[in-house]
C-alpha positions as CSV (number, residue, x, y, z in Angstrom):
1,M,-0.4,0.1,0.2
2,R,2.8,2.4,0.5
3,Y,3.3,2.8,-3.2
4,L,-0.3,4.1,-3.8
5,N,-1.8,7.6,-3.1
6,L,-4.4,9.4,-1.8
7,L,-5.8,9.9,-5.7
8,D,-5.6,6.6,-6.3
9,Y,-7.4,5.4,-2.9
10,S,-9.8,8.0,-4.2
11,V,-10.0,6.2,-7.9
12,I,-10.4,2.2,-5.9
13,S,-13.2,3.3,-3.5
14,L,-15.3,5.5,-6.1
15,Y,-15.1,2.4,-8.4
16,F,-16.9,0.3,-5.6
17,L,-19.0,2.5,-4.2
18,I,-20.4,2.7,-7.7
19,L,-20.4,-0.9,-7.8
20,L,-22.6,-1.4,-4.7
21,G,-25.1,0.9,-6.2
22,M,-25.1,-0.9,-9.4
23,G,-25.8,-3.9,-7.4
24,I,-28.4,-2.7,-5.3
25,Y,-30.6,-1.1,-8.1
26,F,-30.1,-4.6,-10.2
27,Q,-31.2,-7.0,-6.8
28,R,-34.8,-5.5,-8.0
29,L,-34.4,-7.2,-10.8
30,A,-33.0,-10.1,-10.8
31,S,-35.4,-11.1,-7.7
32,R,-38.5,-11.7,-10.4
33,S,-37.9,-14.6,-11.3
34,M,-35.2,-17.4,-12.2
35,E,-35.0,-16.4,-15.6
36,D,-34.1,-12.9,-14.5
37,Y,-31.8,-13.8,-12.1
38,F,-29.8,-16.1,-14.5
39,L,-30.0,-14.4,-17.7
40,G,-31.2,-11.3,-17.7
41,G,-35.2,-12.2,-18.9
42,K,-33.3,-13.1,-22.3
43,S,-34.1,-10.0,-23.0
44,L,-30.9,-7.9,-23.4
45,P,-29.2,-6.3,-26.3
46,W,-26.8,-8.2,-28.4
47,W,-24.3,-5.1,-28.2
48,A,-24.7,-5.3,-24.6
49,L,-23.7,-9.3,-24.3
50,G,-21.3,-9.0,-26.6
51,I,-19.3,-6.3,-23.9
52,S,-19.6,-8.1,-21.4
53,G,-18.8,-11.3,-23.1
54,M,-15.5,-9.0,-23.2
55,G,-15.1,-9.0,-19.6
56,N,-15.5,-12.3,-18.8
57,F,-12.7,-13.1,-21.4
58,L,-10.0,-9.9,-20.5
59,D,-9.1,-11.3,-16.9
60,M,-6.4,-10.1,-14.6
61,T,-4.8,-13.5,-14.2
62,G,-5.3,-14.3,-18.1
63,T,-3.7,-11.1,-18.7
64,M,-1.0,-11.1,-16.2
65,V,-0.7,-15.1,-17.9
66,I,-0.5,-13.6,-21.4
67,V,2.1,-11.3,-20.6
68,S,4.3,-13.3,-19.0
69,F,4.6,-15.2,-22.4
70,L,4.5,-11.8,-25.0
71,Y,7.6,-10.7,-22.5
72,M,9.4,-14.1,-22.7
73,L,8.9,-14.4,-26.9
74,G,7.3,-10.9,-28.0
75,P,3.6,-11.5,-30.4
76,R,5.1,-15.4,-30.7
77,G,3.4,-15.9,-27.3
78,L,0.2,-15.7,-29.0
79,F,0.7,-18.9,-30.3
80,I,0.7,-20.6,-26.9
81,E,-2.4,-18.8,-26.1
82,F,-4.1,-20.7,-28.8
83,R,-5.1,-23.4,-25.9
84,G,-7.7,-20.6,-24.2
85,G,-6.1,-17.7,-24.1
86,A,-7.0,-16.3,-27.6
87,V,-10.2,-17.5,-26.9
88,L,-10.5,-19.0,-30.7
89,V,-13.9,-20.8,-29.7
90,L,-15.5,-17.5,-30.2
91,A,-16.0,-18.5,-34.0
92,F,-17.4,-21.4,-33.1
93,G,-19.8,-20.1,-31.1
94,M,-20.5,-17.3,-33.6
95,L,-20.6,-19.4,-36.6
96,W,-23.2,-22.5,-35.9
97,V,-23.1,-24.0,-31.9
98,G,-24.2,-20.7,-30.2
99,K,-27.6,-20.9,-32.1
100,W,-27.3,-24.6,-31.8
101,H,-28.1,-23.8,-28.1
102,R,-30.2,-21.1,-28.2
103,R,-32.2,-22.9,-30.6
104,S,-33.2,-24.9,-27.1
105,N,-34.8,-22.0,-25.3
106,C,-33.1,-23.8,-21.9
107,M,-31.5,-21.9,-19.4
108,T,-28.5,-24.2,-18.5
109,M,-26.2,-26.8,-20.1
110,A,-27.2,-29.0,-17.8
111,E,-31.0,-28.7,-18.5
112,W,-30.2,-28.4,-22.9
113,N,-30.0,-32.9,-22.2
114,I,-33.2,-33.0,-21.5
115,Y,-33.8,-31.0,-24.5
116,R,-31.4,-33.9,-26.3
117,F,-32.3,-36.5,-24.3
118,G,-35.4,-36.7,-23.3
119,T,-36.4,-37.6,-18.9
120,G,-35.5,-41.5,-18.9
121,S,-33.0,-41.9,-15.6
122,W,-30.1,-42.3,-18.4
123,A,-31.1,-38.6,-19.1
124,Q,-31.6,-37.1,-15.6
125,G,-28.5,-38.7,-14.8
126,S,-26.9,-36.8,-17.4
127,R,-28.4,-33.7,-16.2
128,V,-26.8,-34.0,-12.8
129,I,-23.2,-35.7,-13.8
130,V,-23.2,-32.1,-16.7
131,A,-24.1,-29.6,-13.5
132,V,-21.2,-31.5,-11.3
133,A,-19.2,-31.3,-13.9
134,N,-19.1,-28.1,-15.1
135,I,-19.3,-26.6,-11.2
136,V,-16.3,-28.5,-11.2
137,F,-14.4,-27.1,-14.4
138,N,-15.3,-23.5,-12.9
139,L,-13.8,-24.5,-9.3
140,G,-10.8,-24.8,-11.4
141,M,-10.6,-21.6,-12.8
142,L,-12.1,-19.3,-10.1
143,A,-8.4,-21.5,-8.4
144,Y,-6.7,-20.0,-11.5
145,L,-8.6,-16.6,-10.6
146,I,-7.8,-16.3,-7.0
147,K,-4.1,-17.6,-7.4
148,G,-3.8,-14.6,-10.6
149,A,-5.3,-11.4,-7.7
150,G,-3.3,-12.9,-5.2
151,L,0.1,-12.8,-6.8
152,F,-1.2,-9.1,-8.4
153,L,-2.7,-7.3,-5.4
154,S,0.1,-8.8,-2.7
155,M,2.6,-6.5,-4.8
156,F,-0.4,-3.3,-3.8
157,M,-1.3,-4.3,-0.3
158,P,0.3,-5.6,2.8
159,F,-1.1,-8.6,3.2
160,P,0.3,-12.4,1.8
161,P,-1.2,-13.0,-1.9
162,L,-4.4,-15.2,-0.3
163,W,-5.0,-12.6,1.9
164,C,-5.7,-9.9,-1.1
165,A,-7.2,-12.3,-2.8
166,A,-10.0,-12.9,-0.5
167,I,-10.7,-9.3,0.0
168,M,-11.4,-9.0,-3.7
169,V,-13.5,-12.0,-4.3
170,G,-15.9,-11.2,-0.7
171,L,-16.7,-8.5,-2.2
172,T,-17.4,-9.9,-5.8
173,I,-19.1,-12.3,-4.5
174,I,-21.7,-10.2,-2.4
175,Y,-22.1,-7.7,-5.7
176,S,-22.7,-10.7,-8.0
177,M,-25.1,-12.9,-5.4
178,M,-27.1,-9.7,-5.6
179,S,-27.6,-8.0,-8.9
180,G,-27.7,-11.6,-10.7
181,F,-27.2,-11.9,-14.2
182,Y,-28.6,-7.9,-15.4
183,G,-25.7,-6.8,-13.0
184,V,-23.1,-9.3,-14.4
185,V,-23.6,-7.5,-17.7
186,Y,-24.3,-3.9,-17.0
187,T,-21.8,-3.9,-14.4
188,D,-18.8,-5.3,-17.9
189,V,-20.5,-3.2,-20.2
190,F,-19.8,-0.1,-17.5
191,Q,-16.0,-1.4,-16.5
192,C,-15.5,-2.0,-20.1
193,F,-14.9,2.2,-19.8
194,I,-12.4,1.6,-17.4
195,I,-10.5,-1.2,-19.3
196,V,-10.6,0.7,-22.5
197,A,-8.8,3.8,-20.7
198,A,-6.2,1.6,-19.8
199,V,-5.6,0.4,-22.7
200,I,-5.2,3.9,-24.5
201,I,-3.0,4.8,-22.0
202,V,-0.5,1.8,-21.7
203,T,0.1,1.4,-25.2
204,T,0.7,5.4,-26.2
205,M,3.1,5.3,-23.5
206,A,4.7,2.1,-24.7
207,V,5.2,3.4,-27.9
208,V,6.3,5.8,-27.1
209,Q,8.9,4.5,-24.9
210,V,10.2,1.9,-28.1
211,G,10.5,5.3,-30.3
212,A,13.1,7.3,-27.4
213,S,15.0,4.4,-27.4
214,P,18.5,3.9,-28.8
215,E,18.9,0.7,-28.6
216,D,16.8,-1.3,-31.1
217,L,14.1,-3.4,-29.3
218,A,14.8,-6.8,-30.2
219,V,18.8,-6.5,-29.3
220,L,17.2,-5.3,-25.5
221,A,14.8,-8.0,-25.5
222,N,17.4,-10.4,-26.3
223,R,19.6,-9.3,-23.4
224,V,16.8,-9.3,-20.6
225,T,15.1,-12.6,-21.4
226,G,17.4,-14.4,-24.2
227,A,15.1,-14.6,-27.3
228,E,15.7,-14.5,-30.4
229,N,14.0,-12.8,-32.9
230,W,11.8,-11.5,-29.9
231,T,9.6,-9.1,-32.8
232,S,9.3,-12.2,-34.9
233,S,5.5,-13.0,-35.4
234,A,6.8,-16.3,-37.2
235,P,6.3,-19.7,-34.8
236,H,9.5,-21.5,-34.6
237,W,9.8,-24.8,-34.1
238,H,12.5,-24.7,-31.3
239,T,12.8,-21.8,-29.4
240,P,15.3,-21.0,-26.3
241,M,12.7,-20.6,-22.9
242,P,13.8,-19.1,-19.7
243,R,13.9,-22.0,-16.6
244,G,10.4,-22.8,-15.3
245,Y,9.7,-22.8,-19.3
246,E,11.4,-25.2,-20.5
247,V,8.5,-27.3,-21.7
248,Y,7.9,-24.9,-24.2
249,Q,10.9,-24.7,-26.4
250,S,9.3,-26.9,-28.9
251,L,6.8,-23.4,-29.7
252,T,5.4,-24.6,-33.5
253,M,4.0,-28.5,-31.9
254,F,2.3,-26.8,-29.2
255,M,0.6,-24.4,-31.3
256,M,-0.2,-27.0,-33.4
257,F,-1.7,-28.9,-30.2
258,Y,-3.4,-26.8,-29.0
259,L,-5.0,-25.4,-32.0
260,L,-6.2,-29.0,-32.9
261,K,-7.7,-29.4,-28.8
262,T,-9.5,-25.4,-29.7
263,I,-11.2,-26.5,-33.1
264,L,-12.3,-29.7,-30.9
265,D,-13.5,-27.7,-28.0
266,G,-14.9,-24.8,-30.0
267,M,-17.0,-27.5,-31.9
268,G,-18.6,-28.6,-29.0
269,W,-18.8,-24.9,-26.7
270,G,-22.1,-22.6,-27.1
271,Y,-22.9,-23.3,-23.7
272,D,-22.3,-20.2,-22.2
273,P,-25.3,-18.0,-20.9
274,K,-25.0,-15.3,-23.3
275,Y,-25.8,-17.9,-26.1
276,F,-29.0,-18.6,-23.7
277,A,-29.6,-15.3,-23.1
278,A,-29.3,-13.9,-26.5
279,R,-33.0,-12.6,-28.0
280,N,-32.8,-14.9,-31.3
281,E,-30.6,-17.1,-32.8
282,R,-29.2,-14.0,-35.4
283,D,-28.5,-12.3,-31.6
284,C,-25.8,-15.4,-31.4
285,G,-23.7,-14.3,-34.3
286,L,-24.3,-11.0,-33.7
287,L,-22.9,-11.0,-30.3
288,S,-19.9,-12.8,-30.9
289,L,-18.4,-11.1,-33.9
290,F,-18.6,-8.4,-31.4
291,W,-17.7,-9.9,-28.4
292,A,-14.4,-10.7,-30.6
293,S,-13.8,-8.1,-32.2
294,L,-13.3,-6.2,-28.7
295,M,-10.8,-8.6,-27.4
296,V,-8.9,-6.5,-29.3
297,F,-8.3,-3.9,-27.1
298,R,-6.6,-6.7,-24.6
299,W,-3.4,-7.1,-27.3
300,P,-1.9,-3.9,-27.4
301,M,-2.6,-3.5,-24.1
302,M,-0.5,-7.0,-23.1
303,I,2.1,-6.2,-26.1
304,G,2.4,-2.9,-24.2
305,F,3.2,-4.0,-20.8
306,A,5.6,-6.4,-21.9
307,V,7.5,-4.1,-23.6
308,M,7.9,-1.7,-20.7
309,G,8.9,-4.8,-18.7
310,L,12.1,-5.8,-20.6
311,F,12.7,-1.5,-20.0
312,L,12.2,-2.0,-16.1
313,V,13.8,-5.4,-15.7
314,D,17.0,-4.4,-18.1
315,K,17.0,-1.3,-15.2
316,F,16.3,-3.5,-12.1
317,Y,18.9,-6.4,-12.6
318,S,21.6,-5.3,-15.1
319,D,23.2,-7.8,-14.0
320,R,20.7,-11.0,-14.3
321,E,22.7,-13.2,-12.4
322,I,21.8,-11.1,-8.9
323,L,18.5,-13.0,-9.2
324,A,19.8,-16.2,-8.8
325,Q,21.9,-15.4,-5.5
326,T,19.1,-13.7,-4.1
327,T,16.7,-17.0,-4.1
328,A,19.8,-18.9,-3.2
329,L,20.2,-16.9,0.2
330,I,16.2,-16.1,0.9
331,K,16.3,-20.6,0.8
332,Q,19.1,-20.9,2.5
333,S,19.0,-18.1,5.2
334,P,17.6,-19.8,8.9
335,E,15.5,-17.0,9.5
336,V,12.9,-18.2,6.7
337,E,13.4,-21.9,7.5
338,Q,12.3,-20.6,11.0
339,R,9.4,-19.2,9.4
340,F,9.0,-21.9,6.7
341,G,10.4,-25.2,7.0
342,K,13.6,-26.4,5.4
343,N,13.2,-27.3,1.4
344,I,10.4,-24.1,0.8
345,P,8.0,-25.5,-2.1
346,K,7.4,-23.2,-5.2
347,D,3.4,-22.8,-3.8
348,T,4.2,-20.7,-1.0
349,W,7.3,-19.1,-3.0
350,E,5.9,-15.8,-3.5
351,D,4.2,-15.8,0.3
352,V,7.6,-16.3,1.3
353,L,8.8,-12.8,-0.7
354,A,5.3,-11.1,0.9
355,D,6.4,-12.2,4.4
356,I,10.1,-10.6,4.4
357,T,8.9,-7.6,3.0
358,I,5.6,-7.0,5.2
359,R,7.2,-8.7,8.9
360,Q,10.9,-7.2,8.3
361,K,11.2,-7.6,12.7
362,H,12.3,-10.9,11.6
363,Y,14.2,-10.8,9.6
364,P,16.5,-8.7,10.2
365,R,20.0,-10.8,8.7
366,L,18.5,-11.5,5.8
367,I,17.3,-7.8,4.9
368,E,21.2,-6.7,5.6
369,Q,22.3,-9.0,3.5
370,L,20.0,-7.9,0.6
371,R,20.6,-4.6,1.4
372,S,24.6,-5.4,0.3
373,P,26.0,-3.4,-2.9
374,Q,26.6,-6.6,-4.4
375,L,23.1,-7.9,-4.4
376,L,19.6,-5.9,-4.1
377,T,21.1,-2.6,-2.2
378,E,18.4,-0.3,-0.7
379,D,16.3,-0.7,-3.6
380,W,15.8,-4.3,-2.3
381,Q,12.0,-4.1,-1.8
382,T,11.3,-3.4,-5.2
383,R,13.7,-6.1,-6.6
384,I,12.1,-8.4,-5.1
385,Q,9.4,-8.8,-5.7
386,L,10.0,-10.0,-9.2
387,G,12.5,-13.4,-8.6
388,S,10.4,-16.1,-8.9
389,Y,11.2,-20.2,-7.5
390,E,14.5,-20.7,-10.1
391,G,16.2,-17.7,-9.4
392,T,15.2,-15.6,-12.8
393,V,12.8,-12.5,-13.8
394,N,8.7,-14.3,-12.7
395,P,7.4,-13.4,-15.7
396,E,3.8,-13.4,-13.9
397,R,4.9,-10.7,-12.3
398,V,5.4,-8.3,-15.0
399,L,2.4,-6.7,-15.6
400,P,2.1,-5.8,-11.8
401,A,5.7,-4.7,-11.7
402,V,5.4,-2.3,-14.9
403,I,2.2,-0.4,-12.8
404,L,4.3,-0.4,-9.9
405,F,6.9,0.9,-11.1
406,S,6.1,2.4,-14.6
407,I,2.9,4.3,-14.8
408,P,2.7,7.7,-13.1
409,E,1.0,8.1,-9.7
410,G,-2.9,8.9,-9.7
411,L,-2.7,6.5,-13.0
412,R,-1.7,3.5,-10.7
413,G,-5.0,3.5,-9.0
414,L,-6.9,3.7,-12.3
415,F,-4.5,0.4,-13.9
416,V,-5.2,-1.8,-10.7
417,V,-9.4,-0.8,-10.5
418,A,-9.4,-1.3,-14.5
419,L,-7.7,-5.3,-13.5
420,L,-9.8,-5.1,-10.7
421,A,-12.8,-4.7,-13.3
422,A,-11.1,-7.5,-15.4
423,A,-10.9,-9.8,-12.5
424,M,-14.7,-9.3,-10.7
425,S,-15.8,-9.2,-14.7
426,T,-14.6,-12.8,-15.8
427,F,-15.2,-13.6,-11.8
428,T,-19.2,-12.4,-11.3
429,P,-20.2,-14.9,-14.7
430,Q,-18.2,-17.8,-13.2
431,V,-19.7,-17.8,-9.7
432,N,-23.5,-16.8,-11.8
433,M,-23.3,-20.3,-14.2
434,S,-22.2,-22.5,-11.2
435,T,-25.2,-21.3,-8.7
436,A,-27.5,-21.6,-11.9
437,L,-26.1,-25.0,-12.6
438,F,-26.9,-26.3,-8.8
439,T,-30.0,-24.5,-8.0
440,R,-31.5,-25.0,-11.5
441,D,-30.5,-28.4,-12.0
442,I,-30.2,-30.4,-8.7
443,Y,-31.5,-28.2,-5.6
444,Q,-35.4,-27.6,-8.1
445,A,-34.9,-30.3,-9.9
446,Y,-34.6,-33.1,-7.6
447,L,-34.2,-31.6,-3.8
448,R,-37.1,-29.0,-4.0
449,P,-39.0,-29.1,-6.3
450,R,-41.5,-26.7,-5.4
451,A,-39.3,-24.6,-4.2
452,G,-40.4,-20.9,-4.5
453,T,-38.2,-18.1,-6.6
454,R,-36.9,-16.5,-2.6
455,E,-35.2,-19.7,-1.9
456,L,-34.0,-20.3,-4.5
457,I,-32.1,-17.6,-4.9
458,W,-31.3,-17.6,-1.7
459,A,-30.2,-21.5,-2.2
460,S,-27.9,-19.9,-5.3
461,Y,-26.8,-17.1,-2.4
462,A,-25.0,-20.1,0.1
463,F,-23.6,-22.6,-2.9
464,G,-21.5,-19.3,-4.1
465,A,-20.2,-18.5,-0.3
466,V,-18.9,-22.3,-0.8
467,L,-18.1,-22.4,-4.5
468,S,-15.6,-19.6,-3.2
469,L,-14.0,-21.6,-0.1
470,I,-13.2,-24.7,-2.1
471,S,-11.3,-22.7,-4.5
472,F,-9.9,-20.9,-2.2
473,A,-8.4,-24.5,-0.8
474,M,-7.4,-25.1,-4.7
475,A,-5.4,-21.9,-5.4
476,A,-3.5,-22.3,-1.7
477,K,-2.0,-25.9,-3.4
478,T,-1.2,-24.1,-7.2
479,T,2.3,-23.1,-7.5
480,N,1.6,-20.6,-9.8
481,I,-1.3,-20.0,-12.6
482,N,0.3,-21.5,-15.4
483,M,0.4,-25.0,-14.2
484,I,-3.6,-24.6,-13.0
485,W,-4.8,-23.2,-16.9
486,G,-2.8,-25.7,-18.2
487,W,-4.6,-28.4,-16.0
488,I,-7.9,-26.1,-16.6
489,I,-7.6,-26.6,-20.3
490,M,-5.0,-29.9,-21.2
491,G,-6.4,-31.2,-18.6
492,L,-9.7,-31.1,-17.1
493,G,-11.2,-29.1,-20.4
494,T,-9.8,-32.1,-22.9
495,G,-11.9,-34.6,-20.1
496,L,-14.9,-32.6,-21.0
497,V,-14.7,-32.0,-24.7
498,I,-15.4,-35.6,-26.7
499,P,-19.3,-35.4,-25.0
500,R,-19.5,-32.2,-25.6
501,L,-18.7,-33.1,-29.1
502,L,-21.0,-36.0,-29.6
503,R,-24.0,-34.4,-28.2
504,L,-24.3,-32.6,-31.3
505,Y,-22.4,-34.7,-34.2
506,W,-24.2,-38.3,-33.6
507,W,-27.5,-39.6,-34.0
508,R,-26.7,-42.6,-31.3
509,Y,-25.3,-40.5,-28.8
510,N,-26.9,-41.0,-26.1
511,A,-27.6,-40.3,-22.4
512,A,-25.9,-43.0,-20.5
513,G,-22.9,-42.0,-23.0
514,T,-23.1,-38.9,-21.1
515,V,-23.0,-39.9,-18.5
516,V,-19.5,-42.9,-18.4
517,G,-17.9,-40.6,-20.4
518,T,-17.9,-37.6,-18.8
519,L,-17.1,-39.6,-15.0
520,V,-14.3,-41.0,-16.5
521,G,-13.5,-37.6,-17.6
522,L,-13.3,-36.6,-14.5
523,A,-12.0,-38.8,-12.7
524,G,-8.4,-38.8,-15.1
525,A,-8.7,-35.4,-14.5
526,A,-8.8,-34.9,-10.5
527,V,-6.1,-38.2,-11.0
528,L,-4.3,-35.4,-12.8
529,W,-4.5,-33.0,-10.4
530,F,-3.7,-34.9,-7.1
531,G,-0.4,-36.5,-9.4
532,M,0.4,-33.3,-10.5
533,I,0.4,-31.9,-6.1
534,L,1.5,-35.2,-4.5
535,F,4.1,-36.1,-7.0
536,P,5.4,-32.5,-8.1
537,D,9.1,-33.9,-9.2
538,I,7.3,-36.1,-12.3
539,Q,7.1,-33.6,-15.3
540,L,5.3,-35.5,-17.7
541,L,1.8,-35.2,-15.4
542,K,2.6,-32.0,-16.1
543,N,2.9,-31.6,-19.8
544,E,0.0,-30.2,-21.4
545,I,0.8,-32.9,-24.8
546,F,0.4,-35.6,-22.4
547,Q,-2.0,-34.4,-20.4
548,F,-3.9,-34.1,-23.5
549,L,-3.5,-37.2,-25.2
550,A,-4.0,-39.4,-21.9
551,M,-7.2,-37.1,-21.6
552,I,-8.7,-37.6,-24.8
553,S,-7.5,-41.6,-25.6
554,I,-9.8,-42.6,-22.3
555,T,-12.7,-40.5,-22.4
556,L,-13.4,-41.3,-26.2
557,V,-13.4,-45.4,-25.3
558,A,-15.9,-44.5,-22.0
559,N,-17.9,-42.5,-24.0
560,I,-18.5,-44.4,-27.0
561,A,-18.3,-47.3,-24.8
562,G,-21.2,-46.1,-22.6
563,T,-23.5,-45.3,-25.6
564,Y,-24.4,-48.8,-26.1
565,L,-25.3,-49.5,-23.0
566,D,-28.4,-48.4,-23.4
567,A,-30.8,-48.0,-26.5
568,P,-30.8,-45.0,-29.0
569,T,-32.8,-42.1,-27.3
570,D,-36.3,-42.1,-27.9
571,L,-37.2,-41.3,-31.7
572,K,-39.3,-38.8,-30.4
573,T,-37.0,-36.8,-28.5
574,L,-34.6,-37.3,-30.6
575,T,-36.5,-36.1,-33.9
576,H,-38.1,-33.0,-31.8
577,F,-33.8,-32.3,-31.4
578,Y,-33.0,-32.8,-34.6
579,R,-36.0,-30.5,-36.2
580,T,-35.4,-27.6,-33.9
581,T,-31.5,-27.4,-33.5
582,R,-30.8,-28.3,-37.0
583,P,-27.3,-29.9,-36.7
584,F,-25.2,-30.8,-39.3
585,G,-23.0,-34.5,-38.7
586,L,-24.0,-38.0,-37.9
587,W,-27.5,-37.8,-38.3
588,G,-28.8,-39.6,-41.5
589,P,-31.4,-41.5,-39.6
590,L,-32.8,-38.3,-39.2
591,R,-32.6,-36.5,-42.3
592,H,-36.0,-37.5,-43.5
593,T,-37.8,-35.8,-40.7
594,L,-37.1,-32.9,-42.9
595,S,-39.5,-31.9,-45.8
596,P,-37.0,-31.7,-48.8
597,E,-37.5,-27.9,-48.8
598,Q,-36.0,-27.7,-45.2
599,R,-33.1,-30.3,-45.8
600,R,-32.0,-27.8,-49.0
601,K,-32.0,-24.9,-46.3
602,T,-30.2,-26.5,-43.8
603,D,-28.0,-27.7,-45.8
604,R,-26.6,-24.8,-47.2
605,E,-26.7,-23.5,-44.1
606,N,-24.6,-25.6,-42.7
607,F,-22.3,-25.6,-45.7
608,Y,-21.5,-22.0,-45.2
609,D,-21.3,-22.5,-41.6
610,V,-18.2,-24.5,-42.0
611,I,-16.7,-22.9,-44.7
612,S,-16.8,-19.4,-42.8
613,T,-14.3,-22.0,-40.2
614,P,-11.2,-20.8,-41.7
615,F,-12.1,-17.7,-42.5
616,A,-13.6,-16.9,-39.1
617,L,-10.2,-17.9,-37.3
618,G,-7.7,-16.2,-39.9
619,W,-9.4,-12.9,-39.1
620,Q,-8.8,-13.9,-35.7
621,V,-5.8,-14.5,-35.2
622,C,-4.5,-11.5,-37.4
623,L,-6.5,-9.2,-35.4
624,F,-4.6,-9.7,-32.4
625,L,-1.5,-9.7,-33.8
626,L,-2.2,-6.2,-36.2
627,P,-1.6,-4.2,-33.1
628,M,1.1,-6.0,-31.3
629,Q,3.2,-5.5,-34.1
630,A,2.4,-1.3,-34.7
631,V,3.2,-1.3,-31.0
632,I,6.6,-2.7,-31.5
633,R,7.1,-1.5,-34.4
634,N,8.0,-5.0,-37.1
635,W,6.4,-2.9,-39.9
636,S,7.4,-5.5,-42.3
637,A,4.9,-8.7,-40.5
638,F,2.5,-5.9,-40.6
639,R,2.0,-5.4,-44.2
640,V,1.7,-9.4,-44.6
641,T,-0.8,-10.1,-41.2
642,L,-2.8,-6.8,-42.7
643,V,-2.9,-8.8,-46.5
644,I,-4.6,-12.1,-44.0
645,F,-6.1,-10.1,-42.3
646,L,-8.3,-8.0,-45.6
647,V,-8.6,-11.7,-47.1
648,C,-10.1,-13.6,-44.1
649,M,-12.4,-10.6,-43.4
650,G,-13.7,-10.3,-47.3
651,G,-14.4,-13.9,-46.8
652,L,-16.3,-13.7,-43.4
653,Y,-19.0,-11.2,-45.0
654,W,-19.1,-13.4,-48.0
655,F,-20.1,-17.4,-46.7
656,W,-20.9,-15.6,-43.1
657,Y,-22.5,-12.6,-42.1
658,R,-24.4,-11.4,-45.9
659,N,-25.9,-14.9,-45.5
660,L,-27.9,-14.4,-42.0
661,P,-31.4,-14.0,-41.9
662,P,-33.0,-11.4,-40.5
663,A,-34.3,-11.0,-37.1
664,S,-38.0,-11.3,-38.7
665,Q,-37.5,-14.0,-40.2
666,I,-36.3,-16.4,-37.7
667,P,-38.7,-19.2,-36.8
668,P,-39.6,-19.5,-33.2
669,E,-37.4,-21.6,-30.9
670,G,-38.1,-25.4,-30.1
671,G,-37.3,-25.7,-26.2
672,V,-38.3,-28.6,-24.3
673,P,-40.7,-30.7,-25.3
674,A,-44.0,-29.7,-23.6
675,E,-44.5,-33.4,-21.5
676,E,-40.6,-32.1,-21.0
677,E,-41.2,-28.8,-19.5
678,A,-42.6,-29.7,-16.0
679,F,-39.4,-31.6,-15.7
680,V,-37.4,-29.2,-17.2
681,S,-38.6,-26.7,-14.7
682,G,-37.6,-28.5,-11.9
683,A,-41.5,-30.3,-11.1
684,F,-40.8,-34.0,-11.4
685,P,-43.4,-35.8,-13.4
686,V,-45.2,-36.9,-10.8
687,A,-46.3,-34.0,-9.1
688,V,-46.8,-31.9,-12.6
689,A,-50.2,-30.7,-11.5
690,A,-49.4,-29.5,-8.3
691,S,-45.7,-27.4,-8.9
692,E,-45.3,-24.2,-10.9
693,P,-42.6,-23.2,-12.7
694,S,-40.3,-20.9,-10.7
695,S,-40.7,-18.3,-13.9
696,G,-43.6,-17.4,-15.6
697,K,-41.5,-17.4,-19.2
698,R,-41.2,-21.0,-21.1
699,S,-37.8,-22.0,-20.1
């Protein structure tokens, strides 16, 4: 807190007061019904949902991870983020999977399973297991967000990382519980302006710093990070990486694996609440297009932080060996050993640094050594913050270090608020989605089918609090944010990919396959997680390619085997699903249910959706590369990327955008068959007459 002044504190306080006021206002709207609480009454405009999506994906922790890779690699860091940070799944949500899910007229992904599989015992089981699986996935995401928030905020506050995260999460939980989905969306709209202001400022500062430097940026980057061709945008087969990140040396191989994973994940995506909340299927495409376009703001800001980080590290550590000596000194210090024990584990390293900085009276001998002219000098409190467990610069702390030491006083508060806004914009929808799954698909559907809206909202409050406590426990055992992000995407995420794919593209796939496949995916991901925690020296468990190949193999076998444990889905339910969703894939036995004219229109729509895919992916990647190339002044690469971008944008317009149906021509959504609707809304078939859905609207 010594780094912030009164103006910074005033900006932060004003931000929280505005959030509190918005939470109180939206609580009245959100409490009208469950559909209002979880989906904003399905009345929110596409542009608001698109802005909200940008806020959801521009998170504090993800920004720290991406800045760390851009700092180490330059624009090539984008290719590592094909695993998730480049949000390429948006292309598939824009083209077809978003509208496919919207056509169900359901409220949650788990409820969608009733629409797809009916109300038999396996279908009911699939609804529960999908709810549990998505809650577990969100738990991992929350732990990842908490870990990053702690690393960031502990640079600004005199508390250990998890304490700092607890303050932010506590405020976020209270706000998100009060305001529901209305608050999620409209707070994101408000916070978007703060984020854009921060983007403009940091990008301008980085451009000015690069222009004023007498030294070529590539030379500086090579000296600071050891990376060759730092300004290049082309992936290389072998790329030198610092200690702790050696696994990414085969950059091109990782990029291809991440792209394959993204394509598989994207084709099964579309279950984001914003698609269920869209007013119609045309809005699903428009909100995704706007969402992806707004994500462009993230990349010049992040390369700006990375560039400023290069100058900062070069200033702090002209001799990089000082960091290695400092790390060794801390690990061998008797004073540290007395408080933290021998052999400090990696997952407590940031706590050790925070404790040395805050409780200096416990480390008189160590601090005297750190202050020596041979190490960190009198400025040791500043310099120690960037040290990693491996004795190098901790790239995950480059972003907060730049804010602390390169941003002028007064503006620091704005940047802290911008990153807090990004964190809260990601945290609140994860909590909202998880509480919706629990409340709608477990509590209301099976435990309290006659519960009123007030009781259901209070159940959501309670579950949100429990969810946060469990995610804190996970964050406490995580060594770094990149580790947990890799496990979420390549371990847990891959374990859930196959069920999400087969349900959309194979008629024979049934609820039994979903139950068995999802259970195996969860179990496999859990084994990987506990293996990494209990056996940290087994590097194979942390290898993301191994995680991907292992999980995709076992879950593919499990899903197919599980499918043949039961008969195909009831023909009436399956026909209703096919006629309303109109997917492509292995649906031969159902095609006769469409008239010749319907088949022609469906085939045409699906053809243009699929052929638009490479143009959408190319457009999105170039959209992110262009501003980064401009910031670092690599104009030759910029011109090549611009040509590719224009070609992809033209293809996307010709094959997709101009074929979007006008809103007036969109047929009504299919929804759940009438005989199944009572079950979906929380009432068992035997009690239909005695119960009422919690919302007056069809769900």
